[in-house]
LOLUMFI-781437 format. One record per residue: z, x negated, y negated of N, C-alpha, C, CB in turn. Coordinates in steps of 0.1 Angstrom, whole numbers, plus 5000, padded with zeros to 4 digits. Glycine has a CB too. Layout:
ZXYZXYZXYZXY/...
% end
This chain:
586806122866587906082856587206032842588905952862/586205962844585705922832585206032822584605832836/584506132830584206242823585106332817583706302829/586406332823587406402816587906302803588706442826/587906202804588306132793587506132782588506002796/586006152783585106172773585106292767583906162777/585406402775585606542768586906552760585706642779/587906482765589106482755588906422745590306432760/588106302743587806222732587006302722587006102736/586006392726585106482718585806612713583906532727/586906642719587606752714588206742701588506802722/588106802692588806792677589806872677588006822665/590906822671592106912667591907012658593106832661/592307142659592307262650592807212637593207382656/592007232626592307202613593407342607590807182604/594507302609595307432604595207462588596807402607/595007362581595007372566593507462563595107212558/592707442569591507532568591507662572590407482574/592207692583592507812588593407872580592907812600/594607832572595107902563594607942552596007852561/593707832547592907872535592307982536592007772531/591507982548590608102551591108252552590008072563/592508242558593208362558593808412547594008352566/594208312540594808362528593608412517595808252523/592708352516591408382508591008532512590208262510/591008562526590508682529591708792527589908682543/592808752527594008872522593708882506595808822525/593508772500593508772484592108862481593408592478/591108862489590008922485590109062489588808862491/590909092499591109242502591409332492592109252510/592409302482592809372470591509392461594009282462/590809302457589709312448588509392457589209162442/588309372469587409462476587909602476587109422489/589009642477589809762476589409832466591109752476/589809752453589709832440588009862437590409732428/587209762441585709782441585409902449585009672446/585709922459585310032470585910162464586009992486/587110152458587610282452586810312440589210272447/586410232431585710252419584310342424585410092413/583710272435582310302438582310452444581710192448/583510472452583810602459584110712449585010582471/584910692438585110782429583910802419586210742421/583110702416582010732409580810792414581610622404/580810762429579910852437580311002438579710792450/581611032441582011162441581911242427583411162447/581711162417581511242403580311242400582311192391/579411192406577911172401577411312398577011102413/577811402409577111542407577411632394577411632419/578811602392579311672378578611582367581111672376/578311462366577811392356576511432354577911252358/575611452365574211502365573911652358573711502380/575011712363575011862360575311882346576111942368/576411842342577011882329576411782320578711872330/576411652323576011552310577111482306575511632296/577111362304578111262300578811302285577411102299/577811332278578311352264579011512260577011332253/578511602270579211732268580511692276578411872275/580511622288581811642294582911552284581811592311/582511442278583511372269583711442257583111232265/582811502250583111572238583411722239582111542229/583311782249583511942250585111952249582912022266/585512052244586812092242587412182251586812142231/586712252257587112362267587112322280586212482266/588212322288588112292301588612422310589012162304/587512472314587712612323586912602334587112752315/587212542346586112532357585812662362586612432369/586712762361586312892369585112962361587612992371/584712902348583612982340582612882338584113032326/582812742345581512652344581812562331580112742341/582912562325583012482313584012362318583612572299/583312242314584112092318584211992305583112012330/584812062295584911972283586311922286584712042268/586311752287587411692292588111622277587011572306/587611652265588011582252589511642252587011622238/589911762254591111802249592211732262591111992248/591611692273592611622284592511492281592311652300/591511432276591711292272592511252260590411232269/592311342250593011352238594711362242592311492228/595011472251596411482253596811372260596811602261/596211302269596711172275597111062266595811112283/596011052256596210942246597610992236594710932237/597611112233598611172222600011122229598611362220/600111192242601511182246601911032249601711272257/601010972254601110822254601510752242599910772258/600710772231601110712217602510762214600110752205/602910872218604110932210605410862220604111132211/605110832233606010782240606210622238605710812252/605110572230605310422228606110432214603710332227/605810512205606710532193608110552196606210632184/608610582208610010612211610310492219610210752220/609510442228609910332237609810182229608810342250/609010172221608810022213610010002205607510012202/610210082195611410022187612710012195611810102175/613110102204614310122210614109972222614410302218/613109962227613009872240612909722233611609912252/612109722223612309572217613609542209611109552207/614109632203615509602198616409582209616009702190/616609662220617409622228617209482236617409722235/615909442236615609322243616109222235614109302247/615909212222616609122211618009112212616309162196/618809232215620109232215620609162229620509382213/619809192239620309132251619908992252619809202263/619108942248618408802247619208722237616908812243/619408752224620008672214621208692209619308672204/621908812211623008862204624008882215622609002196/624108952224624808992234625408872241624109072241/626608882245627508792254626808772268629008862256/627008672275626608672291627208772297627108542298/628508802294629308912301628509052299630808922295/628309092288627509212285626109212291627409242270/625409112290624109092296624009112310623508962293/625109072318625109092331625409232336626008992337/626209302326626609452329625309512327627809532319/624409502317623509592310622209582317623309562296/621909452321620609432327620409492338620309322329/621109472349621109582360620909712361622109582365/621609762350621209912347620009942341622209982339/619309832334618109872330617009882341617809782321/617309782351616309762361616509882372616309612368/617609932373617810052383617110162375619610092386/617010182362616310302357614910282360616510322342/614310162362612810142366612510192379612510002366/613510202387613410262402613610402402614410202411/614010492393614110612396612910692397614710652388/612810762405611410862407611210912396611410982417/610010932394609211032381609811152380607611072382/610011222394610111372396611711392392609611432413/612311292393613811312391613911312374614811182398/613011222367612911232352612511372348611911122345/611311422356610911542353612011662354609911572360/612811652363613911752365614911742355614511742377/615411632351616211602340615611642327616511472340/614411622324613611672312613711822312612111612312/613411902325613512062322615112102322612512152335/615912032327617212082327618012042313617912032339/617511932306618211892296617311882284618911782298/616211812284615411782273614811922267614311672278/614211982276613612102272614312202263613112162284/615612252269616412322264617012282249617412332273/617212122250617412072236616412072226617711952237/615212052228614112062220613912212214612912012227/614312312223614312452220615412482211614312542232/616712412212617512452203617512382191618612462208/616812262191616712192177615812252170616412052178/614612292174613512372168613112492173612312312168/614012582169613812712175612312792169615212802172/612212762157610812812150609712762153610812792136/609512642158608412562162608012572176608612422159/608912592186608612592199609112702207609012472205/608612792215609012912220610012862232607713002226/609412752239610212762253610612592252609212822270/610212512244610712362244609712282251612212352251/608812342257607912252264606612232255607512312278/606412112251605512072239605311912241606312102224/604211862233603911732232605211632229602911722221/605911682220607311592217608011572228608211652207/608411672235609111662247608611562258609111792252/607311582262606711502269606711332265605611552270/606511322252606511192246608011132245605911192233/608911222244610311162244610511112260611411262239/610311212267610611172283609911062287610311272293/608411042285607610932288608310792281606010962283/608610822268609310692263610510632269609610702248/611410732273612510692283612110622295613310812287/611110682301610910642314610210482310609910762323/609510452299608910332295609810222292608110362284/611110272288612010182283612310062291613110252281/612610082305612909972314611909862314613010022327/610609902313609409802315609409732301607809882317/609509802289609509722276610509612273609609812264/611909682278613009612277612909462285614209712282/612509492298612509382309611709282304612009432324/610309302301609109212300609609162285607409292302/610109222274610309172262611509072264610509272251/612409092272613709002272613108862279615309082282/612208892290611808782297611008672288611108832307/610208742279609508662269610308592257608608752263/611308652255612308602246613008482250613208702243/613208502265614108402272613208272273614608472288/612008292274611208162276611108082263609608202281/611308142252611308052239612207932240611908132226/611807812238612507702240613707692229611707592239/614807642236616207632227615807552215617507552234/615007452215614807362204614307452192613707242207/613607562195613307652183614307702175612507762186/615407722183616707792178617507672169617807862191/617607562176618207442171617507402159618107332182/616307382157615507332145615707442134614007302150/615707572138615807652127617207682121615207762132/618107652130619807642124620007512117620907642137/619207392121619507272115618907272100618807142123/617907352097617407362083618207482074615807392083/619107522081620007612072619907772072619807562057/618907822082618707962085619808022092617507982091/620108132090621108222097620608252111621408362089/621508302119621108332132620208462131622408352141/620308562122619308672121618008622116619908772112/618008552106616708482101615908422111616908372091/616708332120616208272131615408352141617208202136/616308482144615608552155614408632149616508642161/614408682135613508752132612208672127613908842122/612308552123611108472117610808332125611508442102/611608322137611108232145611208262161611908112142/612208332165612108382180611108492183613508452184/611208582176610208692177608808662176610508802168/608608592164607108562164606508452174606808512151/607708372179607108282190606908372204608108142194/607408472205607408552218606608672214608908602222/605708692206605008802201603908832213604408762186/603508722219602508742229603208832240601908592235/604208772245605008852256605408972253606208782260/605809002239606409122236605009232235607209102221/603909192231602709252232602409292245601709182227/602409202255602409212270603109352274603109082277/604509332268605409432273605009582268606909402268/604609592257604009712250603009752259603409672235/601909672263600809702270601309752284600009582271/602009692289602409752302603209892302603309652310/604009902291604810012289603510142287605909982274/602610112281601310212278600810242290600110152269/600510142301600210172312600910252322599910072317/602210232320603210322327603410462324604410262326/603210482311603110612305602010672307603110612293/600710632305599310672307599110742321598410552305/599710662332599510692343600310792352599410602347/601410832343602510922348601911072351603810922337/602311142361602111262366602911362366601911242375/604111362374604911472376605711502365605611442388/606511402359607511422347606411462335608411262343/605611422331604611482320604011632323603311382319/603711652337603311782341604611892339602711772358/605711852340606911952340607211982327608111912347/606811882316607511932303606611932292608811852298/605411942295604311952283603712072281603211852284/603812172291603312282289602012332296603312292278/601212212299599912212307599012332300600312242324/598612312290597512402283596512322278598012482272/595212322282594012232278593612252266592912242286/594412242258594012262242594112132231595112382236/593612142221593912062209594912112202592812042201/595912042199597012092188596612132176598011992185/596912222169596512302157597812302146596212452162/597912192136596912092134597211972146597012042119/596211872145596111772154597411702156595011682149/598211692144599811632143600811722149600311602126/600611842152601511922155602211862169600812062156/603311812168603911762180604611892189605111642175/604911982183605412102189604412192198605912172178/603312152198602012222207602212162220600212172201/601812262230601612222242600212152243601712342251/600212082256598812002259598911962274598511872249/597811892278597811882292597111742293596912012299/597611662303596911522305595911522316598111412308/595211412318594411392329595011412342593911282328/596211332344597111322355597311472360598511242351/598111532351598311662352597611772359598311692343/596111742353595111832356594711782371594011822346/594711672373594111622387595211662397593711462387/596711672394597411712404597711872406598711632403/597211952395597212092395596012152402597312132382/594712092400593712152404593112092417592712162394/593411982421592911912433593112002445593611782435/594412042448594812112460594012262461596412122460/593412302451592812462452591412442450593512582440/590812332447589312322444588612312458589012192434/587212382454586512372470585712242469585312522475/586012182481585312062482583812062483585611992494/583211972474581711962473581112052460580912022488/582112132452581612192443581412112430582312292442/581112182419580812102406582412062401579912222393/583212162402584812132400585312012406585612242405/585112012419585511902429584911752422584711942446/583511772419583111642413583511612399581811642413/583811702390584411692377585911632377584311832369/586811662388587811602387587811452394588811702392/586911432402586511282404586311202392585211272412/585311262383584811202372586011182362583711282365/587111272360588311272354588911142359589111392357/589211122371589911032377589210882376590111072391/587810892374587110762371587510732355585410772373/587510802347587710792334589210732332587510932327/590210802340591510752337591610612344592710872343/590810582355590910442359590310352351590310422372/589310372344588710292335589710262323587410342330/590610382320591510342307592510252314592210492299/593010272324594010172330593610042333594610222343/592310012339591709902341591609812327590409942347/591309882316591109832303592509772297590709952293/593709862300594909802298595309682307595909912299/595109672320595409562326594609442322595309592339/593309452321592809342313593409292300591509372310/593809402292594209352279595809282281594309482269/596609312293597809252297597409102300598409322310/596509092309596008962313595608882301594808972324/594808932291594308832282595508792272593008892275/596608882272597708862262598508752270598609002260/598808762283599508682286598908532289600008732296/597308532292597008402290597008332278596008392294/597008402266597108372254598508302251596908492246/599508392258600808322257601008192265601708402262/600408172275600508062283599807932274599608092297/598507962270598107852263598807822250596607862261/599507912242600207882231601407792235600708002226/602207822246603207732250602807602254603907792260/601707612261601207472266600607382256600007492278/600307442246599707372234598207332236600407252231/597607422243596307442244595507572240596107412257/595907622231595207732227594107682216596107832221/593007772220591907772211591907882201590707782218/591907842188592107952178590607982173593007902164/590308132174589108192169589208182155588808332175/587808222151587708232137588608322128586508262133/588708442134589608542129590908482129589608672137/591508432139592908382138592808272129593508342151/592008172127592108072119592108132103590907972122/591208232102591008272088592408352085589508372085/593208412094594508472091595508372087595008542103/595408252095596508142093596208072081596508042105/594908082075594708002064594808102051593207922066/594908232052595108332041596608292034595008502047/596608332021597908302014598808412021597808321997/600108362022601308422027601608532018602408332028/601508532006601808641997600708761999601908581982/599508731999598508832005598908902019597108742007/599308822027599708882039600808982039600008792046/601908932030603009012029602609132021604108932023/601809142011601309272005600709362014600409251995/599609312023599109382031600009442040598309322037/601009372045601909432055602909552049602809312061/603209522038603909622026603009752025603909542011/601809722023600609832023600709912035599209762022/600309842046600209912058601510002061599909822069/602709952060604010012062604210122053605109922062/603910122039603910222032603010352035603810182020/601710302038600910412044601210482056599810362047/601910392066602410462078603610572074603110332088/604510512065605910602062605210732055607210512049/604310722047603610842039603010912049602610812028/602210882059601410952070602211032078600610862079/603410952082604711022091605311142084606010902092/605611102071606411202061605511332061606511142045/604311322060603311422056603211502068601911352052/602911442079602711512092603911582096602311422102/605111532095606311582097606611712089607211472094/606511702075606711802066605611922067606711742052/604611892073603312002072603912102083601511932076/604712052091605012152103606012262099605512082116/606612232087607612332081607312382069608812262078/606412302061606012382047604512362047606912322032/603812402035602512402031602212242028602212502017/600912242025600112112023600612042010598512142023/600712131998601112071986602712001988601012191973/603412091996604912041995605011922004606112162000/604211922016604011802024603611672015602811832036/602611682008602111571999603111531990601011621990/603811641983604911601975606011541980605411701969/606311571995607511502000607111382005608311582012/606011352011605511212014605411112001604011222020/605011151989605011071978606611041973604011141966/607311141971608911131969609411031980609711271970/609211031993609710952001609410812001609411002013/608210781997607610651995608210591982606010671995/608410671972609110631958610410571961609210751947/611210671968612410641970612810521979613010741974/611810511990612010411999611810281994611310442010/610810271986610510141978611510111967609110141971/612010201961612910171950614410121959613210331939/614910191968616010141976615710011985616410241985/614509981989614109851995614209741986612709852001/613809751974613709651963615309621958612709711949/616009731955617309721952618209661963617709851949/617909691976618609611987618209481987618409652000/617009411985616409291987617509211975614609291984/617809271963618209201953619709191955617709261940/620509301959621909301959622409241974622409451955/621709271985622209211998621809081998621809282011/622708991999622408842002622108812015623508751998/621708692022621308662032622608652044620508552030/623508632038624908612047625308762051626308542037/625208862040625608992043624609082053625809052031/623309032052622409062062622509032075621409022059/623008892075623308842088624608902095623408702086/625408952085626809012093626409152097628209022084/625409232088625009362091624209352105624209412079/623409272108622509252118623209212131621709152115/624009102130624509062142626109092143624208912143/626709152136628209192135629209102128628709212150/630309132130631409052123631508892129633009142124/631208882142631208752147629708682153632208762158/629008672141627608622145627408522152626908602135/628308432155628208312163629008302177628608202155/629208432182629708452194628508392204630108602197/629108332216628108272225627108382230628808192237/625808362234625008422240624108342250624308492231/623508422258622608342268621808232265621908412274/621108262251620008172248620508072237618708272242/621508092230621708022218622607892222622508122207/622607772215623407662218624807682211622707522212/625807652219627107672215627707552207628007702226/
% end
């Protein structure tokens, strides 16, 4: 009997907290181990192509023709970056504008109706978007630009479709970022006499800049990894546009190349290894985007917690004269407008006519902008931006 009592005394109860910590740590480590294993496996499969072709020739070669032994991935990488950049030019202005409307201007009733529709858009399969692009967007592009595109399959078509697909991500994340801005910011701005539109543009949006940046980066990740939709509407030709800004040219992305060629390639061949090397490049690009998202979100968290460490570059920018910053922004915007007009006009006219159109557009734009600032006062800008009833209740504003 005494032996049994001694055994019971020596028996220790199970530490449930320690067991739970161990199990959860193992589950959390599984994702990291999986990613590392994927990178190692893909890199190992692509080593043969890397040793046979060479990294420099693979990254800079412009001809991708595996059947003749040419493995230049520059046109595929450029096509991926081009169609993603075009998609962001479509998604960012519309998405951020829609987020500002939903967060700061729309009534609660309108927000409750529109926000679920946007979230449903994010769940639509990409092949459905591709089918709609073939049935609607491709004929539309051919009808609008019959002299520039033969079939409607082009870089422009793919960018518009990917921009529509990235809209739900940009809108949702930007709206959440705007919603996290404290109401005290709005109250303080209104208390010193600012209009609602001035408060939105000069207080709310700058305060949520880190979250909006994260939304844009996530939209880039959504567009750069798309396969089916972009494969169905871009034409799938591994070439550089001629000229490089020709948005009506066909192109091919890395994802489309993997989807088209992997089912037919011979396992163990150089072509097989080259496709894995393409997959590794795409994974590195997406990994860089995800790391950028994490850095931006950490910066946003530090900013709102009041524990942000300002670097030398940020400190120098904050100490700059605001007049110089405004001049730099105007110069950058003017250069962007001139470049956009020149690239667009060069698709229809010659080089001299395109330069003249760019210069003329910039001059007219600057004149109209200067005249508009002088004649349109702040109250009129408020009415134009927020409508005839700018002080209607909204989810974020004090009533």
